[in-house]
C-alpha positions in Angstrom: 118.3 22.6 39.8 119.9 21.0 42.8 122.3 22.5 45.3 124.2 20.4 47.8 126.3 21.2 50.8 128.6 19.1 53.1 129.6 18.7 56.8 130.1 21.7 59.0 129.1 24.1 56.2 126.2 26.5 57.0 124.9 28.1 53.8 122.3 30.8 53.9 119.1 29.0 53.1 117.0 31.9 54.2 117.3 33.7 50.9 115.8 33.4 47.4 115.5 31.1 45.6 116.2 28.6 48.4 113.3 29.6 50.7 110.8 27.5 48.7 113.1 24.6 47.9 112.7 21.3 49.7 115.6 20.2 52.0 116.6 16.6 51.9 119.2 15.0 54.3 120.8 11.7 53.1 121.2 9.5 56.1 123.1 6.5 55.1 126.4 4.7 56.0 129.2 6.7 54.4 131.3 4.9 51.8 134.1 6.5 49.9 133.2 5.3 46.4 131.5 7.0 43.5 128.8 4.4 43.5 127.7 5.2 47.1 124.1 6.3 47.6 125.4 9.7 48.7 126.8 10.2 45.2 123.9 8.6 43.2 120.8 9.7 45.1 121.3 13.5 44.6 121.0 13.1 40.9 117.9 11.0 41.2 116.3 13.5 43.7 117.0 16.4 41.3 115.4 14.5 38.4 112.4 13.6 40.5 111.9 17.0 42.3 113.6 19.6 40.3 114.7 22.4 42.6 116.0 21.0 45.9 118.7 21.4 48.5 120.6 18.3 49.7 122.5 18.1 53.0 125.0 15.3 52.2 127.1 14.0 55.1 129.6 12.3 52.7 132.0 15.0 51.9 133.9 12.6 49.7 131.2 13.4 47.1 132.2 17.1 47.3 135.1 16.5 45.0 134.7 16.8 41.3 131.3 15.0 41.2 129.2 17.9 42.3 131.4 20.9 41.8 128.7 22.7 39.7 126.0 22.0 42.3 127.9 22.9 45.5 126.3 25.4 47.9 129.0 26.9 50.0 128.9 28.7 53.2 131.0 29.4 56.3 131.9 26.7 58.8 129.1 26.8 61.3 129.5 23.7 63.5 132.1 22.3 65.8 131.6 18.7 64.7 130.1 16.6 61.9 127.6 15.2 64.4 126.3 18.7 65.4 125.9 19.5 61.7 124.1 16.2 61.0 121.6 16.6 63.9 120.8 20.2 63.0 120.1 19.5 59.3 118.3 16.2 60.0 115.9 18.2 62.3 115.6 20.9 59.7 114.8 18.4 56.9 112.4 16.4 59.1 110.5 19.1 60.8 111.5 22.7 60.4 111.5 23.2 56.7 108.1 23.2 55.0 109.2 20.6 52.4 111.7 17.7 52.3 112.6 14.9 54.6 115.4 12.7 56.0 116.1 9.8 53.7 117.5 6.7 55.3 119.1 4.1 53.0 121.0 1.0 54.2 122.8 -0.9 51.3 123.7 -4.6 51.2 127.2 -3.9 52.4 126.0 -2.7 55.8 127.0 -4.5 58.9 126.3 -3.8 62.6 129.9 -2.4 63.0 129.9 -0.5 59.8 126.7 1.4 60.2 126.1 1.4 63.9 126.0 5.2 64.2 123.3 5.3 61.4 121.2 2.6 63.1 121.4 4.5 66.4 120.4 7.7 64.7 117.6 5.9 62.9 116.2 4.5 66.1 116.5 7.8 67.9 114.5 9.5 65.1 112.0 6.6 65.1 111.5 7.3 68.9 110.9 10.9 68.1 108.5 10.0 65.3 106.4 7.9 67.7 105.5 11.1 69.6 105.8 13.6 66.8 103.9 12.2 63.9 104.6 15.3 61.8 108.3 14.4 61.3 109.1 13.5 57.7 111.4 10.6 56.9 111.7 7.8 54.4 113.4 4.5 55.1 114.9 2.0 52.6 117.1 -1.0 52.9 118.6 -3.3 50.2 116.8 -6.7 50.3 120.1 -8.4 51.1 120.9 -6.2 54.1 121.7 -8.4 57.1 119.0 -7.5 59.7 116.5 -6.1 57.2 113.8 -8.4 58.4 114.4 -7.3 62.1 114.3 -3.7 61.0 111.0 -4.2 59.2 109.5 -6.0 62.1 110.5 -3.2 64.5 108.9 -0.6 62.2 105.7 -2.6 61.9 105.5 -3.0 65.7 106.1 0.7 66.2 104.0 2.2 63.4 101.8 -0.4 61.7 102.5 -1.9 58.3 101.6 1.0 56.1 102.7 4.0 58.2 106.5 3.8 57.6 107.3 1.2 54.9 110.9 0.0 54.2 111.5 0.5 50.5 113.7 -2.1 48.7 115.3 0.1 46.0 116.9 3.6 46.0 114.4 4.5 43.2 111.5 3.7 45.5 113.0 5.7 48.3 113.5 8.7 46.0 109.9 8.4 44.7 108.5 8.5 48.2 110.8 11.3 49.3 109.7 13.3 46.2 106.2 13.4 47.7 107.5 15.5 50.6 108.4 18.1 48.0 104.7 18.4 46.8 102.9 20.9 49.1 99.6 20.3 47.3 99.5 16.7 48.7 97.9 16.3 52.1 100.4 15.2 54.8 98.8 11.8 55.1 99.3 11.2 51.3 102.9 12.2 51.5 103.8 9.7 54.3 102.1 6.6 53.0 103.9 4.4 50.5 
């Protein structure tokens, strides 16, 4: 079973059954179409992991697509950015299971996804010093700048430490490892 919530909402995750569910944050440029990764990835995650909570910054998906999976709560943040930073930190570090999932599709451009690129590099800087942060990165093979992103990650972390996946399915499969407490951390981070 999957539950999902959207910007500025602060559901009570400190209650059963959510205490043991992994938390995933979908960090990807927002697009207001039903085919966006924000609308397709939650279903793939639920199929791969089972019980999970998804913080989805694209509230366009909160319409009829996920009405049965919506996890509501009071408004708890002054801005979408405060909400995003709080739940990214929670998914990457504070919750026992889960991770931040970065996906950049082929429609990305420097102007279109600049905020997401800046967030990614901020988190990569943190990961450099805090190796226990959990995140998965994927980029469509046709994304402009993918080769530069891959080269940057290889310089920062080595080739196997933080791979760039080429498909949403690969990103989801890697993210699903962070929902498996029986795996050693080193097995969950490697591709």
